[in-house]
C-alpha positions as CSV (number, residue, x, y, z in Angstrom):
1,M,72.3,121.4,127.7
2,K,72.3,118.0,129.4
3,E,72.1,116.3,125.9
4,L,75.0,118.3,124.6
5,E,77.1,117.4,127.6
6,L,76.2,113.7,127.1
7,Y,77.2,113.8,123.5
8,T,80.4,115.7,124.4
9,N,81.4,113.2,127.1
10,D,80.7,110.3,124.8
11,A,82.8,111.9,122.0
12,I,85.7,112.5,124.4
13,E,85.5,108.9,125.8
14,L,85.5,107.4,122.3
15,L,88.4,109.7,121.1
16,Q,90.5,108.7,124.1
17,K,89.9,105.0,123.2
18,L,90.9,105.7,119.6
19,I,94.1,107.6,120.5
20,A,95.3,104.6,122.5
21,I,95.0,102.4,119.4
22,P,97.8,103.0,116.8
23,S,96.0,103.6,113.4
24,V,98.7,104.8,111.0
25,S,97.4,104.5,107.4
26,R,96.9,100.8,106.3
27,T,97.0,99.7,110.0
28,E,93.5,100.9,111.0
29,K,91.9,97.6,111.7
30,D,92.0,97.7,115.5
31,A,90.8,101.3,115.6
32,A,88.0,100.5,113.1
33,D,87.0,97.5,115.3
34,A,86.7,99.8,118.4
35,L,84.7,102.4,116.4
36,E,82.4,99.7,115.1
37,E,81.9,98.4,118.6
38,S,80.9,101.9,119.8
39,I,78.5,102.4,116.9
40,I,76.8,99.1,117.9
41,Q,76.6,100.1,121.5
42,Y,74.8,103.3,120.4
43,G,72.2,101.1,118.9
44,F,73.0,101.3,115.2
45,K,73.9,98.7,112.6
46,P,77.2,99.5,110.8
47,H,78.3,98.4,107.4
48,R,82.0,97.7,106.8
49,E,84.3,97.4,103.8
50,G,87.9,96.8,104.8
51,N,88.5,99.4,107.5
52,N,85.8,101.8,106.2
53,I,82.7,101.9,108.4
54,W,79.4,103.5,107.7
55,I,75.8,103.8,109.0
56,L,72.7,104.8,107.0
57,S,69.7,106.7,108.4
58,E,67.1,104.1,109.2
59,E,64.0,105.7,107.6
60,W,65.6,106.0,104.1
61,D,63.5,107.8,101.5
62,T,64.7,107.8,97.9
63,N,62.8,111.0,97.3
64,K,64.9,112.9,99.8
65,P,68.4,114.2,99.2
66,T,71.3,112.5,101.0
67,L,73.9,114.1,103.3
68,L,77.3,112.4,103.9
69,L,79.1,113.1,107.2
70,N,82.7,112.0,106.7
71,A,85.9,111.9,108.7
72,H,88.9,109.6,108.7
73,I,90.2,107.0,111.1
74,D,93.9,106.9,110.2
75,T,96.8,109.0,111.3
76,V,100.2,109.9,110.1
77,K,103.3,108.4,111.8
78,P,104.3,110.3,115.0
79,V,107.2,112.7,114.5
80,A,110.3,112.3,116.6
81,T,109.8,115.5,118.6
82,W,106.8,114.4,120.6
83,T,107.4,115.1,124.3
84,K,104.4,113.0,125.3
85,N,103.5,109.4,124.4
86,P,101.5,109.9,121.2
87,Y,99.3,106.9,122.0
88,E,98.5,107.9,125.5
89,P,95.4,110.2,125.7
90,I,96.3,112.9,128.2
91,L,93.8,115.5,129.4
92,E,95.4,118.7,130.6
93,N,93.9,122.1,131.1
94,G,90.9,121.4,128.9
95,M,93.0,119.9,126.1
96,L,93.2,116.3,125.0
97,Y,96.6,115.3,123.7
98,G,97.3,112.4,121.4
99,L,98.1,111.4,117.9
100,G,95.1,112.0,115.7
101,S,93.2,114.0,118.3
102,N,93.1,117.0,116.0
103,D,93.5,115.3,112.6
104,C,90.9,114.2,112.5
105,G,89.7,112.5,115.6
106,G,87.8,115.5,116.8
107,G,85.7,115.6,113.6
108,L,85.4,111.8,113.6
109,V,83.8,111.6,117.0
110,S,81.8,114.8,116.8
111,L,80.1,113.8,113.5
112,L,79.1,110.5,115.0
113,Q,77.3,112.3,117.9
114,V,75.6,114.5,115.3
115,Y,74.4,111.3,113.5
116,R,72.9,110.2,116.9
117,F,71.2,113.6,117.2
118,L,69.7,113.4,113.6
119,A,68.5,109.9,114.3
120,K,66.2,111.1,117.1
121,E,63.5,112.4,114.8
122,P,62.6,112.4,111.0
123,Q,64.8,114.7,108.9
124,S,64.2,116.4,105.5
125,F,67.2,114.4,104.1
126,N,68.8,111.0,104.3
127,Y,72.1,110.9,106.1
128,I,75.2,108.7,106.2
129,Y,78.0,108.7,108.7
130,L,81.2,107.3,107.1
131,A,84.5,106.8,108.9
132,S,87.1,106.2,106.2
133,A,90.5,104.7,106.1
134,E,93.8,105.6,104.4
135,E,93.0,109.3,104.0
136,E,96.5,110.4,104.9
137,I,97.9,108.5,101.9
138,S,94.9,108.9,99.6
139,G,95.0,105.1,99.6
140,K,92.7,103.0,97.3
141,D,91.4,101.0,100.2
142,G,90.1,104.2,101.8
143,I,87.1,106.2,100.8
144,S,87.3,105.4,97.1
145,R,86.7,101.8,98.1
146,A,83.6,102.7,100.2
147,L,81.9,105.3,98.0
148,P,80.7,102.9,95.2
149,L,78.9,100.9,97.9
150,L,76.9,103.9,99.2
151,P,73.6,105.3,97.9
152,S,73.9,108.4,95.8
153,V,75.1,111.5,97.8
154,D,74.0,115.0,97.2
155,L,76.2,116.8,99.7
156,A,79.1,116.0,102.0
157,I,80.5,117.6,105.2
158,V,84.1,116.5,105.8
159,G,85.2,116.8,109.4
160,E,88.7,118.0,108.9
161,P,90.1,120.6,111.4
162,T,89.0,124.0,110.1
163,G,88.3,125.9,113.3
164,M,84.6,125.3,112.5
165,Q,84.8,127.6,109.5
166,P,83.6,126.3,106.1
167,A,86.3,125.5,103.6
168,V,84.3,125.9,100.4
169,A,87.2,125.1,98.1
170,E,90.2,122.8,98.3
171,K,93.3,122.5,96.1
172,G,93.9,119.4,94.1
173,L,97.2,117.6,93.7
174,M,99.0,116.0,90.8
175,V,102.6,114.9,90.8
176,I,104.4,114.4,87.4
177,D,107.8,113.2,86.3
178,V,109.6,115.1,83.6
179,I,112.3,113.1,82.0
180,A,115.0,114.2,79.6
181,H,117.3,111.8,77.7
182,G,120.9,112.3,76.6
183,K,123.8,110.1,75.7
184,S,126.5,109.0,78.1
185,G,130.1,109.7,77.5
186,H,133.4,110.6,79.2
187,A,133.3,114.0,80.9
188,A,137.0,114.6,79.9
189,R,136.2,114.4,76.2
190,N,133.7,116.4,74.1
191,E,131.3,113.6,73.5
192,G,127.8,112.5,74.6
193,V,124.7,114.6,75.2
194,N,124.2,115.9,78.7
195,A,120.6,115.2,79.8
196,I,120.9,118.0,82.5
197,Y,121.4,120.5,79.8
198,E,118.6,119.0,77.7
199,I,116.1,119.6,80.5
200,I,117.1,123.2,81.4
201,D,114.6,124.9,79.0
202,D,111.8,122.8,80.5
203,L,113.0,123.6,84.0
204,T,112.9,127.3,83.2
205,W,109.4,127.0,81.7
206,L,108.1,125.2,84.7
207,K,109.6,127.8,87.0
208,N,108.2,130.8,85.1
209,Y,104.8,129.7,83.7
210,K,101.8,131.2,85.5
211,F,98.3,129.8,85.0
212,N,96.0,132.8,84.4
213,R,92.7,131.7,86.1
214,V,93.0,132.7,89.8
215,S,90.6,131.4,92.4
216,P,89.1,133.9,94.9
217,F,89.5,131.2,97.6
218,L,92.5,129.2,96.5
219,G,94.6,131.6,94.5
220,P,96.5,130.4,91.4
221,T,97.2,126.9,90.3
222,K,100.8,126.4,91.2
223,M,103.5,124.0,90.0
224,T,106.8,123.6,91.8
225,V,109.8,121.5,90.9
226,T,110.7,119.7,94.1
227,Q,113.2,117.0,93.1
228,I,115.9,116.6,90.4
229,N,118.0,113.5,89.8
230,A,120.7,112.9,87.2
231,G,124.1,111.3,86.9
232,T,126.0,108.3,88.2
233,Q,129.4,109.8,88.9
234,H,131.5,113.0,88.3
235,N,133.2,111.8,85.1
236,V,130.2,110.4,83.2
237,I,128.0,112.6,81.1
238,P,124.5,111.9,82.4
239,D,122.1,110.2,79.9
240,K,119.0,110.8,81.9
241,C,117.7,113.6,84.1
242,T,114.3,113.5,85.9
243,L,112.4,116.3,87.6
244,V,109.5,115.8,90.0
245,V,106.9,118.5,89.8
246,D,104.3,119.1,92.5
247,I,101.1,120.7,91.0
248,R,98.4,122.2,93.2
249,T,95.3,122.9,91.0
250,N,92.5,125.3,91.9
251,E,88.9,124.6,90.9
252,F,89.2,126.1,87.5
253,Y,91.7,123.5,86.2
254,D,91.2,119.7,85.7
255,N,94.3,117.7,86.5
256,E,94.3,115.8,83.3
257,D,93.9,119.0,81.2
258,V,96.9,120.5,83.1
259,F,99.0,117.5,82.4
260,H,98.3,117.6,78.7
261,F,99.1,121.3,78.7
262,I,102.5,120.7,80.4
263,D,103.2,117.8,78.1
264,E,102.6,120.0,75.0
265,H,104.9,122.8,76.3
266,T,107.9,120.7,77.3
267,K,110.2,118.7,75.0
268,S,110.9,116.1,77.7
269,E,108.8,113.0,78.5
270,C,106.0,113.6,81.0
271,H,104.3,111.0,83.2
272,A,101.6,111.7,85.8
273,H,101.5,109.6,88.9
274,S,97.7,110.0,89.0
275,Y,94.9,112.4,88.0
276,R,92.5,111.3,90.8
277,L,93.2,114.0,93.5
278,K,91.2,116.8,92.0
279,S,90.3,120.3,93.3
280,S,86.9,120.5,94.9
281,R,84.4,123.3,95.6
282,I,80.9,124.2,96.6
283,D,79.0,127.3,95.5
284,V,78.9,129.9,98.3
285,E,75.3,130.4,97.3
286,H,74.5,126.8,98.3
287,P,71.8,127.0,101.1
288,I,74.0,125.2,103.6
289,I,76.9,127.6,103.1
290,Q,74.5,130.5,103.3
291,K,73.3,129.1,106.7
292,C,77.0,128.8,107.8
293,I,77.4,132.5,107.0
294,S,74.2,133.4,108.8
295,M,75.6,131.6,111.9
296,G,78.7,133.9,111.8
297,M,81.0,131.5,109.9
298,T,83.4,132.7,107.2
299,P,84.0,130.7,104.1
300,F,87.6,130.2,103.0
301,G,89.8,128.1,100.7
302,S,92.0,125.3,102.0
303,P,95.4,124.4,100.6
304,T,95.5,121.0,102.3
305,L,94.2,117.8,100.6
306,S,91.5,115.6,102.1
307,D,89.0,112.9,101.0
308,Q,87.1,115.7,99.2
309,A,89.5,115.2,96.3
310,L,87.8,111.8,95.7
311,M,84.2,113.0,95.9
312,S,82.3,113.7,92.7
313,F,79.5,115.6,94.5
314,P,79.4,119.0,96.3
315,S,81.3,119.0,99.6
316,F,83.0,121.2,102.1
317,K,85.3,120.9,105.1
318,L,84.0,121.9,108.5
319,G,85.4,120.5,111.7
320,P,86.8,121.2,115.2
321,G,90.5,121.9,115.8
322,E,93.0,123.8,113.7
323,S,94.9,122.6,110.6
324,S,98.1,124.1,112.0
325,R,98.2,121.4,114.7
326,S,97.9,118.5,112.2
327,H,101.0,116.3,111.8
328,S,102.8,118.1,114.6
329,A,104.3,117.0,117.8
330,D,102.1,117.0,120.9
331,E,99.0,117.3,118.8
332,Y,95.9,118.2,120.8
333,I,92.3,119.2,120.6
334,K,90.3,121.3,123.1
335,I,87.3,119.8,124.8
336,D,85.4,123.0,124.2
337,E,86.2,122.7,120.4
338,I,84.4,119.3,120.4
339,R,81.5,120.6,122.4
340,N,81.1,123.6,120.2
341,A,81.4,121.5,117.0
342,I,78.6,119.2,118.1
343,K,76.4,122.3,118.9
344,Q,77.2,124.0,115.6
345,Y,76.8,121.0,113.5
346,T,73.3,120.3,115.0
347,E,72.3,123.9,114.6
348,L,73.5,123.9,111.0
349,L,71.6,120.8,110.0
350,H,68.4,121.4,111.9
351,H,65.6,122.1,109.3
352,T,68.2,122.9,106.6
353,D,67.8,122.5,102.8
354,I,70.9,120.6,101.7
355,R,70.2,120.9,97.9
């Protein structure tokens, strides 16, 4: 119990320090510096690429599988409705308030303490602690910059706020532009080709089409038209109309395949912003998920995106805090949630088969 309290107190102290340092995506340098300094004070030798920081287990054995413990440093911008200073760590009634406390500072500091626990004695697996940047914007200087520099990973735990329940599947994201072309003309005369009318059939198809493979954890793949833009003024026939479509894929559909399917079934031009944010999953029969279940946890599917989308190996989200608090005013995490997370992580990983 004394050890758990030590780790909890160190986690809270570090989280307070990080809350006080603004670390909106792409501005994480000072927070990364502070985290790196703490890692060195714990006696470890960190590696760094940009604002991504990681440490490797010291007794590395290439014959062992490798576990990645990951959480992100960056935050979103504070919303205008905060009633407290988002950069002032405030402890009240067992809750720590501050921007990034829940998303995902709790996971960030808890997993670092778990790394310290694992380092005390030989384990049946190699392990890496990675604090990544630019998660909130899926930036290319975030985890995708760090992963190629790491040894091969067999399994990842991502410390996003899940109420310490395992999110075994996560929806992917793809955004596409659908563009119809017409011909401009004067609205008072019967001339020109109205691009808005040209796109109506595609808009109707996008609204009505249902993907038939439904995930037990994530539900259906869903596409939603979220923006439409056309025209320059009331008396000019618009010669271009653009739809923006938000697509959330489940684990049964690859983003690129979905794009080509949409492109084949619409007459307008289609352009994907990116294919890289893919749906992710881990088999519920995986030994570590089975151990989660034996500990009383309940697997579920997560609709929110994380760095899992950029991982090519099995992964799941498991972290302190609640997703409903993320990106909200007066964000907080409970001290008991961090204490419980450290306890549950260590119990989960002790003598566990990660393959």
